[in-house]
N, C-alpha and C positions, 0 to 999 in steps of 0.2 A: 825919843828917850823912852826906855822901858820903865815899867813900874818899879818902885823901890821894894825891897823885900818885906818891909813891915806892912805896907799897903796890900801887897799880894797875899801875905799870910792872913790879914784881916778879912779879905774877900773870901779866901778859901775856908776860913773858919765859919763865916756867915752862911755860905751856901753848900757846905759839904753835907753829905747824907750819912757819913759814918766817920769813924776815927781816922782811917787811913785813906779817905777819899780825897784825891787831889786832881782828878781829871774827869769828873762827871760833866755832863752837858751843861748843867746849870753853872758850874764853876767856870767852864770855858767861856760861856756867854757873858758872865759877869766880868771876867778879866778882859775880854775883848771890848766890852762896853766901857770899861775904865780907860783903856787905851784910845778908844774912839773919842771919848770926851776930851782927853788930853790933846789929841791931834786936832780936834775941832777948835779948841781954844788957841792952839799954836797957829793954826791957819788963819784965824781972825787977825792976828798980829802980823804974820808973815804971808802976805797974800800971793807972793810970787814963788813960793816954795812948792814947785810942781811935783817933785819927787815924794814929798810928804803927802800931798794930795792923792797921788796914785796909791801909796801905802794905805791911806785912809779908806779909799774905795775898795781895796782888797780886803781890809778888815771888816768892812760893812757887809761885803758879799759872803765872807766866811761866817759871820754871825747870822746872816740870813739863812744860810744852809743849815747851821746848827739849830736854829729856831724851827725850821721846817721839819727837821728830823724829830725834834722834841714834841712838836705838835702831833705828829703821826704816832709817836710812841706813848705819850702820856699827856693828855690835854690839861689836866689840873696843874701839873708841874709847869706846863707852858704858860698857863694863865698867871700863875704865881710869879714866875721870873719876868714875864712881860710887864706886869703891874709894878713890881719892885724896881725894875730898871727904867721904866718909863719908855718902853720900846713900842713904837707904832706897828701896825700890821704891815 
């Protein structure tokens, strides 16, 4: 299940760098993290849902690539998003 609109707008408002910013790296990482948390809870209940597990692994890989990009681009923003989201290295 995708994020509902209110939750998505809340995340965008929290991590946006400007008024019309909806696709910066921080926002993408935050949205992916919310979806990862949701799927992780879903998989704790539905252990045999292998298609959702595959989707979760793809999301984690995508977030990892975005974090690698952000680390090379701006280390302070990387540290901030990493500590806010509770993401390990």
